[in-house]
MARTIGU-592033 format. One record per residue (C-alpha): residue number from 1; residue in one letter; x, y, z negated. Coordinates in steps of 0.25 Angstrom, whole numbers. Last residue first. Example, Ala and Ser with C-alpha at 12.3 -4.5 7.8 and 13.67 -1.06 7.14 Angstrom:
<atoms>
ATOM;pos;code;c1;c2;c3
ATOM;2;S;55;-4;-29;
ATOM;1;A;49;-18;-31;
</atoms>
This chain:
<atoms>
ATOM;pos;code;c1;c2;c3
ATOM;400;A;-136;-82;115;
ATOM;399;L;-127;-78;104;
ATOM;398;A;-119;-91;105;
ATOM;397;Q;-118;-90;120;
ATOM;396;A;-113;-75;119;
ATOM;395;L;-103;-79;108;
ATOM;394;D;-97;-90;117;
ATOM;393;A;-96;-81;129;
ATOM;392;I;-90;-69;122;
ATOM;391;I;-79;-78;116;
ATOM;390;D;-76;-84;130;
ATOM;389;E;-76;-70;137;
ATOM;388;V;-66;-66;126;
ATOM;387;N;-56;-76;130;
ATOM;386;E;-51;-82;117;
ATOM;385;I;-44;-73;107;
ATOM;384;G;-54;-74;95;
ATOM;383;V;-65;-65;90;
ATOM;382;S;-68;-67;75;
ATOM;381;L;-83;-66;74;
ATOM;380;R;-91;-65;61;
ATOM;379;I;-106;-68;63;
ATOM;378;L;-116;-61;55;
ATOM;377;G;-131;-67;55;
ATOM;376;D;-133;-67;40;
ATOM;375;T;-127;-54;37;
ATOM;374;I;-113;-50;32;
ATOM;373;G;-115;-35;31;
ATOM;372;F;-110;-34;16;
ATOM;371;E;-124;-33;11;
ATOM;370;I;-127;-46;18;
ATOM;369;R;-116;-53;11;
ATOM;368;K;-120;-47;-2;
ATOM;367;E;-134;-52;0;
ATOM;366;R;-130;-65;5;
ATOM;365;P;-121;-69;-7;
ATOM;364;V;-106;-71;-2;
ATOM;363;G;-102;-86;-2;
ATOM;362;V;-107;-88;13;
ATOM;361;H;-99;-76;17;
ATOM;360;T;-88;-84;25;
ATOM;359;T;-98;-94;31;
ATOM;358;S;-113;-93;32;
ATOM;357;A;-115;-78;31;
ATOM;356;P;-102;-77;38;
ATOM;355;H;-105;-83;51;
ATOM;354;S;-92;-86;58;
ATOM;353;L;-86;-84;72;
ATOM;352;L;-72;-87;77;
ATOM;351;T;-66;-84;90;
ATOM;350;D;-53;-91;93;
ATOM;349;C;-39;-85;91;
ATOM;348;T;-41;-84;76;
ATOM;347;G;-45;-72;68;
ATOM;346;L;-57;-77;60;
ATOM;345;S;-61;-88;50;
ATOM;344;V;-75;-93;48;
ATOM;343;A;-76;-102;60;
ATOM;342;N;-86;-105;71;
ATOM;341;T;-77;-104;83;
ATOM;340;C;-80;-98;97;
ATOM;339;M;-81;-107;108;
ATOM;338;K;-95;-113;106;
ATOM;337;L;-103;-105;97;
ATOM;336;K;-117;-109;95;
ATOM;335;N;-117;-113;81;
ATOM;334;M;-112;-100;76;
ATOM;333;F;-123;-93;83;
ATOM;332;R;-134;-102;77;
ATOM;331;V;-128;-99;63;
ATOM;330;G;-128;-84;65;
ATOM;329;A;-142;-84;71;
ATOM;328;D;-147;-91;59;
ATOM;327;F;-140;-81;49;
ATOM;326;G;-146;-69;56;
ATOM;325;G;-153;-69;70;
ATOM;324;K;-148;-55;74;
ATOM;323;L;-133;-60;74;
ATOM;322;E;-123;-51;67;
ATOM;321;F;-109;-49;72;
ATOM;320;S;-95;-50;66;
ATOM;319;M;-82;-45;71;
ATOM;318;M;-67;-48;71;
ATOM;317;A;-57;-47;82;
ATOM;316;G;-52;-33;79;
ATOM;315;A;-57;-19;79;
ATOM;314;H;-44;-14;84;
ATOM;313;K;-32;-6;79;
ATOM;312;M;-39;-4;65;
ATOM;311;Q;-39;8;56;
ATOM;310;K;-46;19;63;
ATOM;309;K;-53;11;74;
ATOM;308;C;-59;2;64;
ATOM;307;L;-64;14;57;
ATOM;306;E;-71;19;69;
ATOM;305;H;-78;6;72;
ATOM;304;D;-82;4;57;
ATOM;303;P;-97;6;60;
ATOM;302;H;-97;-4;71;
ATOM;301;S;-105;1;83;
ATOM;300;T;-92;6;90;
ATOM;299;L;-88;-9;92;
ATOM;298;G;-74;-12;89;
ATOM;297;L;-76;-14;74;
ATOM;296;Y;-85;-26;77;
ATOM;295;N;-98;-29;68;
ATOM;294;V;-108;-33;79;
ATOM;293;L;-123;-32;75;
ATOM;292;A;-136;-38;79;
ATOM;291;V;-131;-48;89;
ATOM;290;A;-141;-57;97;
ATOM;289;E;-143;-47;107;
ATOM;288;H;-128;-46;111;
ATOM;287;N;-122;-32;114;
ATOM;286;S;-113;-31;101;
ATOM;285;L;-109;-45;103;
ATOM;284;L;-103;-43;117;
ATOM;283;E;-96;-30;112;
ATOM;282;A;-90;-38;100;
ATOM;281;V;-84;-49;109;
ATOM;280;K;-77;-39;118;
ATOM;279;Q;-71;-31;106;
ATOM;278;A;-67;-45;100;
ATOM;277;N;-59;-50;112;
ATOM;276;S;-50;-37;112;
ATOM;275;C;-47;-39;97;
ATOM;274;H;-44;-53;97;
ATOM;273;R;-35;-52;109;
ATOM;272;E;-27;-41;103;
ATOM;271;M;-27;-48;90;
ATOM;270;R;-21;-61;96;
ATOM;269;L;-10;-53;102;
ATOM;268;S;-6;-47;88;
ATOM;267;F;-7;-60;81;
ATOM;266;S;1;-69;91;
ATOM;265;R;13;-71;82;
ATOM;264;L;4;-70;69;
ATOM;263;G;-1;-84;72;
ATOM;262;N;13;-90;71;
ATOM;261;T;15;-83;58;
ATOM;260;L;2;-88;53;
ATOM;259;L;4;-103;57;
ATOM;258;F;18;-102;49;
ATOM;257;A;11;-96;37;
ATOM;256;E;1;-108;37;
ATOM;255;F;12;-118;37;
ATOM;254;A;21;-110;27;
ATOM;253;N;10;-109;16;
ATOM;252;S;2;-98;11;
ATOM;251;N;1;-95;-4;
ATOM;250;G;-11;-94;-12;
ATOM;249;G;-4;-99;-25;
ATOM;248;L;-11;-89;-35;
ATOM;247;L;3;-88;-42;
ATOM;246;R;11;-85;-29;
ATOM;245;H;1;-74;-24;
ATOM;244;T;0;-68;-38;
ATOM;243;K;16;-67;-38;
ATOM;242;T;17;-61;-24;
ATOM;241;V;6;-51;-27;
ATOM;240;I;13;-47;-41;
ATOM;239;T;27;-46;-36;
ATOM;238;N;31;-45;-21;
ATOM;237;M;18;-39;-17;
ATOM;236;K;19;-29;-28;
ATOM;235;E;33;-25;-25;
ATOM;234;L;29;-24;-10;
ATOM;233;D;17;-15;-12;
ATOM;232;R;12;-15;3;
ATOM;231;G;5;-29;2;
ATOM;230;I;1;-40;11;
ATOM;229;V;-8;-51;7;
ATOM;228;I;-9;-63;16;
ATOM;227;G;-19;-74;19;
ATOM;226;G;-19;-88;26;
ATOM;225;V;-26;-99;32;
ATOM;224;A;-19;-106;44;
ATOM;223;T;-22;-111;58;
ATOM;222;G;-34;-101;62;
ATOM;221;H;-26;-96;74;
ATOM;220;G;-24;-81;71;
ATOM;219;N;-15;-82;60;
ATOM;218;L;-16;-67;58;
ATOM;217;F;-30;-66;63;
ATOM;216;K;-36;-75;52;
ATOM;215;T;-29;-85;43;
ATOM;214;T;-20;-73;39;
ATOM;213;S;-32;-69;30;
ATOM;212;H;-26;-55;27;
ATOM;211;M;-23;-46;16;
ATOM;210;V;-18;-31;15;
ATOM;209;F;-13;-25;2;
ATOM;208;D;-10;-11;-3;
ATOM;207;V;-17;-2;7;
ATOM;206;D;-10;11;11;
ATOM;205;Y;-18;13;24;
ATOM;204;R;-8;8;34;
ATOM;203;F;-8;-4;25;
ATOM;202;P;-21;-8;31;
ATOM;201;Q;-15;-11;44;
ATOM;200;Q;-26;-14;55;
ATOM;199;L;-28;-21;68;
ATOM;198;Y;-15;-30;70;
ATOM;197;P;-14;-30;54;
ATOM;196;T;-26;-39;54;
ATOM;195;A;-40;-33;55;
ATOM;194;F;-49;-44;50;
ATOM;193;T;-39;-49;39;
ATOM;192;N;-35;-35;34;
ATOM;191;D;-40;-37;20;
ATOM;190;V;-36;-24;13;
ATOM;189;C;-31;-21;-1;
ATOM;188;V;-30;-7;-8;
ATOM;187;I;-25;-6;-22;
ATOM;186;L;-32;5;-29;
ATOM;185;G;-25;18;-35;
ATOM;184;H;-37;27;-34;
ATOM;183;E;-32;35;-22;
ATOM;182;K;-26;23;-16;
ATOM;181;A;-40;17;-15;
ATOM;180;L;-45;30;-8;
ATOM;179;A;-34;29;2;
ATOM;178;S;-36;15;5;
ATOM;177;L;-51;17;7;
ATOM;176;V;-49;29;17;
ATOM;175;E;-38;22;25;
ATOM;174;L;-44;8;25;
ATOM;173;D;-57;13;30;
ATOM;172;V;-66;0;29;
ATOM;171;C;-71;-8;40;
ATOM;170;K;-83;-17;42;
ATOM;169;L;-81;-29;50;
ATOM;168;T;-93;-37;45;
ATOM;167;P;-85;-50;42;
ATOM;166;N;-76;-47;36;
ATOM;165;A;-72;-33;34;
ATOM;164;P;-63;-25;43;
ATOM;163;T;-57;-21;34;
ATOM;162;E;-57;-28;21;
ATOM;161;M;-54;-19;9;
ATOM;160;Y;-50;-21;-6;
ATOM;159;M;-48;-9;-15;
ATOM;158;M;-41;-12;-28;
ATOM;157;K;-41;-7;-42;
ATOM;156;I;-55;-4;-46;
ATOM;155;A;-56;-5;-61;
ATOM;154;K;-56;11;-61;
ATOM;153;D;-70;10;-57;
ATOM;152;A;-78;23;-54;
ATOM;151;Q;-67;30;-45;
ATOM;150;I;-66;17;-36;
ATOM;149;A;-81;17;-34;
ATOM;148;K;-82;31;-32;
ATOM;147;A;-71;30;-21;
ATOM;146;V;-78;19;-14;
ATOM;145;T;-91;26;-14;
ATOM;144;N;-85;38;-8;
ATOM;143;I;-78;30;3;
ATOM;142;D;-91;24;8;
ATOM;141;K;-87;14;18;
ATOM;140;F;-80;6;7;
ATOM;139;D;-94;1;2;
ATOM;138;V;-90;-4;-12;
ATOM;137;I;-88;-17;-18;
ATOM;136;V;-81;-18;-31;
ATOM;135;A;-74;-31;-33;
ATOM;134;E;-71;-35;-47;
ATOM;133;I;-59;-42;-54;
ATOM;132;D;-62;-49;-67;
ATOM;131;L;-55;-62;-63;
ATOM;130;G;-69;-69;-62;
ATOM;129;P;-74;-57;-54;
ATOM;128;L;-62;-59;-44;
ATOM;127;I;-67;-73;-40;
ATOM;126;K;-82;-73;-36;
ATOM;125;D;-85;-59;-30;
ATOM;124;A;-72;-54;-25;
ATOM;123;L;-67;-67;-21;
ATOM;122;E;-80;-70;-14;
ATOM;121;Q;-79;-56;-6;
ATOM;120;T;-65;-60;-2;
ATOM;119;G;-69;-73;3;
ATOM;118;G;-81;-67;11;
ATOM;117;Y;-72;-57;18;
ATOM;116;L;-77;-43;13;
ATOM;115;S;-90;-36;17;
ATOM;114;P;-92;-26;6;
ATOM;113;H;-81;-17;1;
ATOM;112;T;-70;-17;-10;
ATOM;111;I;-66;-11;-23;
ATOM;110;I;-58;-21;-32;
ATOM;109;K;-59;-21;-47;
ATOM;108;D;-49;-24;-59;
ATOM;107;G;-54;-29;-72;
ATOM;106;A;-45;-42;-71;
ATOM;105;K;-33;-39;-63;
ATOM;104;L;-30;-35;-48;
ATOM;103;N;-18;-34;-39;
ATOM;102;S;-12;-48;-39;
ATOM;101;L;-25;-54;-40;
ATOM;100;L;-31;-47;-28;
ATOM;99;M;-19;-48;-18;
ATOM;98;T;-18;-63;-22;
ATOM;97;T;-33;-66;-20;
ATOM;96;I;-33;-58;-6;
ATOM;95;A;-21;-67;-1;
ATOM;94;A;-28;-80;-6;
ATOM;93;M;-40;-75;1;
ATOM;92;G;-33;-73;14;
ATOM;91;S;-27;-87;13;
ATOM;90;A;-15;-96;9;
ATOM;89;H;-7;-83;7;
ATOM;88;L;4;-75;13;
ATOM;87;I;10;-63;5;
ATOM;86;A;13;-50;13;
ATOM;85;K;23;-39;9;
ATOM;84;L;22;-25;16;
ATOM;83;Q;33;-16;21;
ATOM;82;L;29;-2;27;
ATOM;81;Q;39;3;36;
ATOM;80;S;46;16;31;
ATOM;79;G;40;29;33;
ATOM;78;D;41;34;19;
ATOM;77;A;26;32;17;
ATOM;76;N;27;18;21;
ATOM;75;Q;25;14;36;
ATOM;74;L;16;5;44;
ATOM;73;G;19;1;58;
ATOM;72;Y;16;-14;55;
ATOM;71;A;14;-16;40;
ATOM;70;E;3;-26;41;
ATOM;69;M;10;-33;52;
ATOM;68;M;23;-33;44;
ATOM;67;A;16;-39;32;
ATOM;66;I;10;-50;42;
ATOM;65;R;24;-54;47;
ATOM;64;E;30;-54;33;
ATOM;63;E;20;-63;27;
ATOM;62;A;20;-73;39;
ATOM;61;E;35;-74;38;
ATOM;60;N;34;-76;23;
ATOM;59;I;25;-88;25;
ATOM;58;T;35;-95;34;
ATOM;57;P;47;-91;25;
ATOM;56;N;41;-96;12;
ATOM;55;G;31;-91;1;
ATOM;54;F;29;-91;-14;
ATOM;53;R;20;-104;-14;
ATOM;52;G;31;-111;-6;
ATOM;51;Y;41;-109;-17;
ATOM;50;I;54;-101;-19;
ATOM;49;Y;59;-94;-6;
ATOM;48;G;70;-84;-6;
ATOM;47;P;73;-69;-7;
ATOM;46;E;83;-65;-18;
ATOM;45;E;80;-57;-30;
ATOM;44;N;65;-61;-30;
ATOM;43;K;67;-67;-44;
ATOM;42;F;64;-81;-40;
ATOM;41;V;74;-79;-28;
ATOM;40;A;85;-75;-37;
ATOM;39;I;83;-86;-47;
ATOM;38;A;83;-96;-36;
ATOM;37;Q;96;-91;-30;
ATOM;36;E;102;-92;-44;
ATOM;35;A;98;-106;-45;
ATOM;34;S;105;-109;-32;
ATOM;33;D;103;-112;-18;
ATOM;32;F;88;-111;-19;
ATOM;31;T;77;-120;-13;
ATOM;30;Y;63;-118;-8;
ATOM;29;T;49;-124;-11;
ATOM;28;S;36;-129;-5;
ATOM;27;S;43;-130;9;
ATOM;26;A;36;-130;22;
ATOM;25;Y;43;-118;28;
ATOM;24;I;35;-118;41;
ATOM;23;P;46;-112;51;
ATOM;22;T;48;-97;55;
ATOM;21;L;47;-97;70;
ATOM;20;H;58;-99;80;
ATOM;19;A;66;-108;70;
ATOM;18;R;80;-104;69;
ATOM;17;N;84;-114;58;
ATOM;16;N;87;-103;48;
ATOM;15;E;74;-95;52;
ATOM;14;P;75;-81;56;
ATOM;13;K;65;-72;50;
ATOM;12;H;51;-68;55;
ATOM;11;G;43;-58;47;
ATOM;10;G;37;-52;60;
ATOM;9;H;41;-59;73;
ATOM;8;I;28;-62;80;
ATOM;7;C;18;-53;74;
ATOM;6;L;29;-42;73;
ATOM;5;T;31;-42;88;
ATOM;4;D;16;-39;90;
ATOM;3;F;17;-28;80;
ATOM;2;G;29;-22;86;
ATOM;1;M;43;-23;80;
</atoms>
């Protein structure tokens, strides 16, 4: 089926009571017809549901649909359709945590790049060291430096990428970096939240895991928090990753999974409007006297413009821009918004803006934040699907 059709019908199975949409299965536990059936289900010899923390039909539909989106049009080496396994979580951070702890042990290291999402950065700085897992931060633009770092340290077991990065919109080359990582036997992971499977499919480049905050574009309406990890090694996903997920307890729930599947039904249409609006907004900002810099991949001025064209369908709906007046200008600008919303999330139907220096990255030391390109006057902008003229008018009056 086509991608738009997949967004609506993917993963859906007929329901016994003939409900049009998969219902919210609000049950903490499930029954068995016999002791023998229970044994078979617990041993994975027979499909079935056991306990709410382990999943339910509402959750599974969301998982299957997103896995199908990430695998859309992709094939294995033998020409067969790529099959992926997805596990829905209570948040994007829960999904990332499951992925990390199911693949790493004490003494292992991750190689990654600057300018990660603030929560991921804090996880690497404040939680993983206590587990004797270290993050090695290297400029992924310099492939020789990355190669030398991997060769010099046999403890590096994983490469972690976020592209486009939050909130600077820097991109890294998935094809080149994944190939390098595979040469050295590393596990390759990509946070695909900003791009979404509509714009970018990391599994095309032989990566092992993809994560999303489903709270964002996939849900699209700001109604539910969630996260998902998708993997290509089905055996590993069904064993160690599933076991880690269940024991950590970061499971989703039926209500939020229901909201997610409903959001996915309009996903591709929303993304078309997000993207077309964003290009027009970026062009306005790039010509405004109060703006020092616009980070938008659709502008030829962005250093990663060509890389974006190589691995993404469109530049997307996310951008950031730097105000000339620094921190104080950022605060004044946020206070003057009328229609656009001051909120730290992204990917909803309405336009959202945030000031990372005082919100999402407040826990990151200033010198490190500046080093990563997250300046005092940087504004992050998630362009919504309103009439673009209204978005532009509100931004213009706030900048005046």
